[in-house]
Backbone as CSV, one residue per row, in Angstrom:
resi,resn,N_x,N_y,N_z,CA_x,CA_y,CA_z,C_x,C_y,C_z
1,UNK,101.336,91.252,85.162,101.598,91.087,86.585,100.287,90.779,87.309
2,UNK,100.339,89.878,88.242,99.152,89.550,89.026,99.153,90.357,90.313
3,UNK,97.958,90.764,90.756,97.862,91.507,92.006,97.620,90.583,93.184
4,UNK,97.057,89.386,92.916,96.929,88.382,93.966,97.992,87.329,93.729
5,UNK,98.609,86.888,94.794,99.762,85.993,94.652,99.327,84.558,94.445
6,UNK,98.886,84.278,93.228,98.484,82.934,92.869,98.588,82.790,91.360
7,UNK,98.781,81.569,90.908,98.774,81.319,89.468,97.346,81.468,88.958
8,UNK,97.205,81.941,87.736,95.896,82.192,87.167,95.588,81.147,86.105
9,UNK,94.598,80.292,86.377,94.169,79.277,85.411,95.349,78.473,84.866
10,UNK,96.224,78.054,85.739,97.345,77.232,85.328,98.488,77.981,84.690
11,UNK,98.426,79.299,84.704,99.506,80.111,84.141,100.445,80.551,85.255
12,UNK,101.669,80.845,84.888,102.604,81.410,85.850,102.261,82.867,86.112
13,UNK,102.903,83.446,87.096,102.612,84.842,87.437,103.779,85.469,88.179
14,UNK,103.872,86.785,88.056,104.758,87.594,88.891,103.841,88.406,89.789
15,UNK,103.926,88.187,91.086,102.950,88.758,92.021,103.533,89.911,92.827
16,UNK,102.752,90.969,92.879,103.103,92.163,93.646,102.020,92.368,94.694
17,UNK,102.385,92.602,95.922,101.414,92.786,96.991,100.942,94.238,97.041
18,UNK,99.715,94.460,96.584,99.143,95.807,96.674,98.856,96.164,98.129
19,UNK,98.589,95.147,98.966,98.366,95.399,100.384,99.613,95.999,101.020
20,UNK,100.769,95.421,100.714,102.019,95.953,101.261,102.296,97.346,100.734
21,UNK,101.972,97.576,99.465,102.169,98.902,98.873,101.321,99.931,99.608
22,UNK,100.032,99.624,99.769,99.145,100.567,100.447,99.581,100.855,101.867
23,UNK,99.989,99.819,102.574,100.432,100.006,103.950,101.689,100.860,104.029
24,UNK,102.622,100.659,103.112,103.863,101.441,103.129,103.589,102.917,102.891
25,UNK,102.723,103.215,101.928,102.396,104.604,101.619,101.688,105.269,102.793
26,UNK,100.687,104.595,103.331,99.896,105.181,104.414,100.727,105.352,105.678
27,UNK,101.548,104.372,106.013,102.406,104.505,107.203,103.338,105.708,107.070
28,UNK,103.908,105.884,105.881,104.813,107.016,105.660,104.074,108.339,105.877
29,UNK,102.900,108.470,105.284,102.154,109.725,105.406,101.693,109.963,106.843
30,UNK,101.196,108.927,107.495,100.718,109.082,108.871,101.857,109.459,109.812
31,UNK,103.027,108.868,109.595,104.180,109.187,110.447,104.611,110.639,110.285
32,UNK,104.333,111.206,109.112,104.696,112.604,108.854,103.611,113.578,109.321
33,UNK,102.497,113.049,109.856,101.458,113.906,110.411,100.231,114.094,109.551
34,UNK,100.183,113.466,108.393,99.018,113.593,107.510,97.915,112.659,107.979
35,UNK,96.649,113.097,107.825,95.534,112.309,108.333,94.382,112.168,107.344
36,UNK,94.264,113.060,106.384,93.124,113.052,105.459,93.649,112.783,104.054
37,UNK,93.474,111.551,103.587,94.058,111.138,102.313,93.005,111.086,101.210
38,UNK,93.475,111.201,99.990,92.668,110.898,98.809,93.522,110.040,97.891
39,UNK,92.892,109.070,97.254,93.576,108.214,96.280,92.926,108.435,94.928
40,UNK,93.724,108.860,93.944,93.235,109.166,92.606,93.781,108.128,91.639
41,UNK,92.856,107.425,90.955,93.282,106.375,90.039,92.470,106.446,88.758
42,UNK,92.736,105.491,87.883,91.956,105.386,86.656,90.751,104.492,86.899
43,UNK,90.171,103.949,85.846,88.916,103.221,85.942,88.958,102.098,86.989
44,UNK,87.817,101.868,87.612,87.753,100.903,88.706,87.743,99.457,88.243
45,UNK,87.649,99.214,86.912,87.613,97.828,86.457,89.006,97.240,86.235
46,UNK,90.044,97.979,86.574,91.408,97.485,86.489,91.751,96.831,87.827
47,UNK,92.167,95.564,87.775,92.328,94.783,89.008,93.286,95.429,89.998
48,UNK,94.427,95.923,89.519,95.407,96.433,90.484,94.924,97.716,91.145
49,UNK,94.142,98.540,90.436,93.653,99.757,91.070,92.587,99.439,92.112
50,UNK,91.784,98.412,91.868,90.813,97.980,92.872,91.525,97.502,94.134
51,UNK,92.519,96.637,93.950,93.253,96.100,95.098,94.011,97.204,95.827
52,UNK,94.585,98.108,95.059,95.358,99.203,95.659,94.459,100.127,96.462
53,UNK,93.303,100.466,95.919,92.367,101.339,96.632,91.929,100.697,97.943
54,UNK,91.594,99.411,97.904,91.178,98.708,99.113,92.299,98.682,100.144
55,UNK,93.521,98.468,99.677,94.663,98.412,100.592,94.898,99.755,101.260
56,UNK,94.831,100.837,100.476,95.061,102.175,101.023,93.955,102.547,102.003
57,UNK,92.707,102.251,101.641,91.581,102.558,102.527,91.682,101.798,103.845
58,UNK,91.984,100.513,103.785,92.043,99.715,105.013,93.221,100.123,105.882
59,UNK,94.354,100.446,105.254,95.518,100.887,106.028,95.248,102.223,106.702
60,UNK,94.566,103.126,105.994,94.236,104.429,106.571,93.285,104.264,107.754
61,UNK,92.271,103.434,107.582,91.315,103.210,108.665,91.999,102.621,109.892
62,UNK,92.934,101.700,109.670,93.622,101.057,110.794,94.433,102.054,111.607
63,UNK,94.869,103.137,110.963,95.672,104.145,111.652,94.848,105.363,112.070
64,UNK,93.521,105.270,111.958,92.659,106.364,112.373,92.639,107.523,111.405
65,UNK,92.980,107.257,110.151,92.971,108.293,109.115,91.762,108.082,108.207
66,UNK,91.473,109.067,107.361,90.390,108.947,106.399,90.965,108.886,104.994
67,UNK,90.195,108.301,104.075,90.658,108.209,102.687,89.477,108.262,101.733
68,UNK,89.503,109.237,100.834,88.543,109.327,99.739,89.148,108.653,98.520
69,UNK,88.353,107.930,97.748,88.821,107.322,96.502,88.092,107.985,95.343
70,UNK,88.849,108.478,94.377,88.280,109.126,93.199,88.896,108.493,91.953
71,UNK,88.052,108.183,90.977,88.520,107.516,89.766,88.127,108.319,88.535
72,UNK,88.989,108.270,87.528,88.703,108.968,86.279,89.431,108.300,85.135
73,UNK,89.723,109.070,84.114,90.449,108.547,82.959,91.946,108.543,83.240
74,UNK,92.675,107.737,82.463,94.130,107.700,82.588,94.710,108.862,81.790
75,UNK,94.525,110.070,82.325,94.949,111.266,81.615,95.239,112.381,82.605
76,UNK,96.192,113.230,82.249,96.541,114.365,83.110,95.328,115.241,83.391
77,UNK,94.540,115.525,82.340,93.400,116.421,82.495,92.389,115.870,83.487
78,UNK,92.179,114.559,83.450,91.245,113.936,84.388,91.739,114.087,85.816
79,UNK,93.020,113.811,86.041,93.582,113.941,87.388,93.537,115.384,87.866
80,UNK,93.778,116.329,86.957,93.721,117.746,87.327,92.309,118.127,87.758
81,UNK,91.301,117.641,87.013,89.917,117.951,87.347,89.515,117.342,88.689
82,UNK,89.883,116.084,88.904,89.565,115.419,90.174,90.249,116.132,91.335
83,UNK,91.512,116.490,91.143,92.254,117.167,92.207,91.645,118.523,92.532
84,UNK,91.263,119.253,91.500,90.622,120.550,91.726,89.347,120.391,92.546
85,UNK,88.574,119.352,92.241,87.348,119.096,92.999,87.669,118.736,94.454
86,UNK,88.702,117.924,94.640,89.096,117.551,95.995,89.531,118.762,96.812
87,UNK,90.140,119.718,96.144,90.648,120.908,96.827,89.587,121.991,96.980
88,UNK,88.381,121.739,96.475,87.293,122.695,96.637,86.951,123.447,95.383
89,UNK,87.421,122.967,94.232,87.059,123.602,92.967,87.527,125.034,92.847
90,UNK,88.653,125.331,93.526,89.164,126.695,93.448,88.407,127.669,94.328
91,UNK,87.505,127.158,95.181,86.679,128.027,96.016,87.238,128.206,97.424
92,UNK,88.486,127.804,97.625,89.108,128.031,98.927,88.538,127.159,100.026
93,UNK,88.368,125.878,99.748,87.832,124.954,100.758,88.644,125.046,102.046
94,UNK,87.946,124.985,103.161,88.585,125.024,104.466,89.670,123.944,104.531
95,UNK,90.892,124.312,104.923,91.969,123.317,104.988,91.642,122.112,105.852
96,UNK,90.775,122.268,106.846,90.428,121.148,107.714,89.458,120.178,107.040
97,UNK,88.935,120.549,105.870,87.982,119.697,105.166,88.578,119.034,103.929
98,UNK,89.584,119.624,103.344,90.177,119.030,102.147,91.259,118.019,102.544
99,UNK,91.609,117.124,101.621,92.698,116.181,101.919,94.000,116.926,102.206
100,UNK,94.792,116.383,103.122,96.118,116.964,103.325,97.202,116.128,102.650
101,UNK,96.784,115.037,101.991,97.715,114.220,101.204,96.939,113.537,100.082
102,UNK,97.494,113.565,98.879,96.857,112.903,97.739,97.823,111.866,97.174
103,UNK,97.305,110.662,96.996,98.077,109.538,96.462,97.587,109.297,95.040
104,UNK,98.498,109.366,94.073,98.132,109.144,92.674,98.609,107.759,92.237
105,UNK,97.828,107.138,91.351,98.130,105.778,90.937,99.401,105.681,90.107
106,UNK,99.761,106.751,89.402,100.966,106.714,88.569,101.444,108.131,88.269
107,UNK,102.536,108.214,87.498,103.164,109.501,87.231,102.304,110.397,86.337
108,UNK,101.572,109.803,85.392,100.727,110.601,84.504,99.678,111.353,85.310
109,UNK,99.020,110.651,86.207,98.013,111.288,87.049,98.649,112.300,87.998
110,UNK,99.858,112.005,88.453,100.553,112.927,89.351,100.820,114.264,88.671
111,UNK,101.192,114.230,87.397,101.437,115.484,86.664,100.179,116.338,86.652
112,UNK,99.033,115.718,86.357,97.782,116.466,86.378,97.467,117.012,87.752
113,UNK,97.740,116.200,88.776,97.515,116.661,90.137,98.380,117.854,90.490
114,UNK,99.636,117.816,90.088,100.537,118.941,90.364,99.996,120.228,89.746
115,UNK,99.481,120.127,88.526,98.934,121.313,87.859,97.812,121.929,88.675
116,UNK,96.876,121.090,89.134,95.745,121.593,89.904,96.176,122.148,91.257
117,UNK,97.116,121.493,91.893,97.582,121.963,93.206,98.283,123.307,93.070
118,UNK,99.122,123.446,92.051,99.764,124.741,91.812,98.731,125.817,91.503
119,UNK,97.714,125.469,90.709,96.662,126.434,90.375,95.893,126.878,91.611
120,UNK,95.829,126.007,92.618,95.136,126.340,93.865,96.030,127.105,94.840
121,UNK,97.249,127.438,94.392,98.210,128.184,95.218,98.558,127.459,96.515
122,UNK,98.624,126.133,96.429,99.064,125.340,97.567,100.493,124.871,97.337
123,UNK,101.249,124.767,98.413,102.647,124.349,98.323,102.744,122.848,98.580
124,UNK,103.175,122.129,97.557,103.342,120.689,97.680,104.505,120.408,98.624
125,UNK,104.256,119.546,99.595,105.262,119.241,100.610,105.130,120.100,101.838
126,UNK,104.269,121.122,101.779,104.018,121.987,102.937,102.534,122.015,103.261
127,UNK,101.733,122.556,102.326,100.285,122.614,102.539,99.616,121.269,102.261
128,UNK,100.203,120.496,101.371,99.620,119.221,100.974,100.739,118.287,100.512
129,UNK,100.586,117.019,100.808,101.586,116.025,100.395,101.106,115.306,99.144
130,UNK,102.059,114.801,98.370,101.738,114.023,97.171,102.630,112.790,97.134
131,UNK,102.011,111.638,96.824,102.745,110.390,96.619,102.292,109.783,95.298
132,UNK,103.220,109.236,94.535,102.896,108.471,93.333,103.147,106.995,93.601
133,UNK,102.225,106.138,93.149,102.397,104.696,93.343,103.313,104.076,92.296
134,UNK,103.827,104.878,91.379,104.807,104.426,90.395,105.934,105.448,90.346
135,UNK,107.153,104.959,90.148,108.318,105.835,90.130,108.948,105.838,88.737
136,UNK,109.505,106.969,88.366,110.240,107.088,87.108,111.006,108.399,87.142
137,UNK,111.657,108.715,86.044,112.378,109.984,85.947,111.428,111.163,86.106
138,UNK,110.163,110.981,85.723,109.175,112.053,85.878,109.044,112.454,87.344
139,UNK,108.994,111.463,88.227,108.842,111.747,89.657,110.015,112.558,90.189
140,UNK,111.192,112.308,89.648,112.374,113.046,90.097,112.472,114.428,89.446
141,UNK,111.878,114.572,88.260,112.005,115.829,87.520,110.987,116.878,87.956
142,UNK,109.832,116.433,88.475,108.833,117.399,88.925,109.381,118.211,90.093
143,UNK,108.830,119.409,90.270,109.278,120.267,91.368,108.088,120.628,92.249
144,UNK,108.142,120.215,93.521,109.191,119.410,94.152,109.135,117.953,93.706
145,UNK,110.266,117.253,93.852,110.340,115.848,93.467,109.329,115.032,94.266
146,UNK,108.781,113.989,93.633,107.647,113.244,94.189,108.101,112.001,94.960
147,UNK,107.642,111.886,96.190,107.802,110.634,96.924,107.041,109.546,96.171
148,UNK,107.713,108.439,95.873,107.120,107.426,94.999,107.425,106.015,95.482
149,UNK,106.516,105.108,95.126,106.759,103.692,95.360,107.847,103.245,94.395
150,UNK,108.889,102.648,94.939,110.066,102.315,94.136,110.112,100.822,93.825
151,UNK,110.130,100.521,92.521,110.302,99.151,92.048,111.238,99.207,90.859
152,UNK,111.959,98.140,90.636,112.896,98.088,89.514,112.204,97.428,88.323
153,UNK,111.828,98.208,87.286,111.121,97.609,86.144,111.957,96.574,85.413
154,UNK,113.274,96.713,85.450,114.129,95.724,84.782,114.020,94.369,85.472
155,UNK,113.965,94.377,86.798,113.821,93.128,87.550,112.448,92.511,87.293
156,UNK,111.406,93.343,87.324,110.064,92.830,87.052,109.984,92.226,85.652
157,UNK,110.575,92.913,84.682,110.565,92.408,83.317,111.314,91.098,83.178
158,UNK,112.454,91.004,83.854,113.238,89.768,83.798,112.476,88.607,84.430
159,UNK,111.788,88.871,85.532,111.010,87.827,86.183,109.844,87.376,85.295
160,UNK,109.166,88.361,84.682,108.054,88.014,83.793,108.544,87.199,82.595
161,UNK,109.688,87.567,82.042,110.242,86.831,80.905,110.599,85.407,81.303
162,UNK,111.143,85.244,82.503,111.518,83.912,82.968,110.291,83.019,83.122
163,UNK,109.215,83.574,83.685,107.983,82.806,83.858,107.415,82.412,82.487
164,UNK,107.426,83.344,81.540,106.893,83.076,80.200,107.721,82.028,79.464
165,UNK,109.028,82.190,79.488,109.891,81.216,78.810,109.736,79.824,79.408
166,UNK,109.559,79.776,80.710,109.344,78.496,81.377,108.098,77.802,80.823
167,UNK,107.025,78.559,80.658,105.786,77.982,80.129,105.936,77.590,78.667
168,UNK,106.623,78.438,77.875,106.824,78.129,76.459,107.653,76.865,76.272
169,UNK,108.490,76.589,77.234,109.316,75.372,77.170,108.585,74.142,77.695
170,UNK,107.327,74.312,78.060,106.520,73.177,78.484,106.656,72.786,79.933
171,UNK,107.367,73.583,80.726,107.539,73.274,82.149,106.296,73.700,82.935
172,UNK,106.184,73.162,84.130,105.048,73.512,84.987,105.116,74.999,85.349
173,UNK,103.986,75.693,85.313,103.985,77.120,85.646,104.337,77.355,87.113
174,UNK,104.941,78.489,87.373,105.248,78.825,88.765,105.020,80.315,88.995
175,UNK,105.025,80.688,90.259,104.741,82.066,90.660,105.973,82.668,91.312
176,UNK,106.301,83.893,90.924,107.365,84.654,91.583,106.701,85.714,92.450
177,UNK,107.020,85.693,93.730,106.498,86.694,94.659,107.552,87.789,94.825
178,UNK,107.216,88.985,94.377,108.153,90.088,94.499,108.286,90.517,95.962
179,UNK,109.457,90.994,96.355,109.630,91.467,97.738,108.803,92.726,97.985
180,UNK,108.556,93.068,99.241,107.787,94.279,99.544,108.415,95.511,98.894
181,UNK,107.562,96.424,98.487,108.044,97.643,97.842,108.703,98.558,98.872
182,UNK,109.472,99.502,98.372,110.046,100.535,99.231,109.598,101.890,98.713
183,UNK,109.749,102.898,99.541,109.395,104.252,99.139,110.646,105.073,98.897
184,UNK,110.677,105.763,97.767,111.710,106.766,97.522,111.165,108.073,98.085
185,UNK,111.632,108.441,99.264,111.090,109.618,99.948,111.735,110.882,99.395
186,UNK,110.876,111.790,98.922,111.357,113.028,98.315,110.591,114.222,98.889
187,UNK,110.797,115.384,98.295,110.305,116.631,98.888,108.784,116.758,98.951
188,UNK,108.061,115.992,98.165,106.602,116.185,98.116,105.878,115.746,99.393
189,UNK,106.587,115.058,100.296,105.970,114.695,101.565,106.795,115.207,102.754
190,UNK,107.633,116.170,102.509,108.466,116.720,103.579,108.049,118.144,103.884
191,UNK,108.384,118.596,105.097,108.140,119.994,105.462,106.702,120.304,105.791
192,UNK,105.941,119.318,106.318,104.524,119.537,106.612,104.363,120.560,107.735
193,UNK,103.567,121.609,107.453,103.372,122.669,108.438,101.934,122.692,108.984
194,UNK,101.127,121.696,108.614,99.739,121.665,109.057,99.597,121.029,110.416
195,UNK,98.375,120.589,110.708,98.097,119.922,111.980,97.548,118.546,111.689
196,UNK,97.566,117.701,112.671,97.048,116.347,112.525,95.545,116.272,112.806
197,UNK,94.924,117.404,113.048,93.498,117.399,113.380,92.654,117.042,112.164
């Protein structure tokens, strides 16, 4: 999948707008009263995570919010460690200084984040919000269920297959622009009892 909506070196592409994704996530959190965000992703040399981080940061700034970006390995343990640091390393960081919402790049990182948040005795959906930029059964199975960016992998796969088959058949490459993403709003961003300060 391409993160910029253009064909790459004469190849076809299925394009997803990371800018629209970032804006949708940030608007949802800001409307619910959250103001201090953190975005946790894997290595910065992955194109979509770079674009996604920039989109989330710019959307947050446009709405008068702040956003920290933290990167680590694509592993639960890495996300748990980063989240613990964001929350003050278990030292009871002042709530006005720690993020009041954490956005994870995918479900694997979200699981690690949930572990650290629970260990910090914070209530997800009340003391702190959580959003995953990828949706799956994992997002629905976690407690509380995770607000997630919703895309249909079957549709994406079908579009990618169509672009590939078109090229294999010798036809001119083309680009499919996916429609804007939607959010599956769940308990992890509901019931906020904090302040917007």
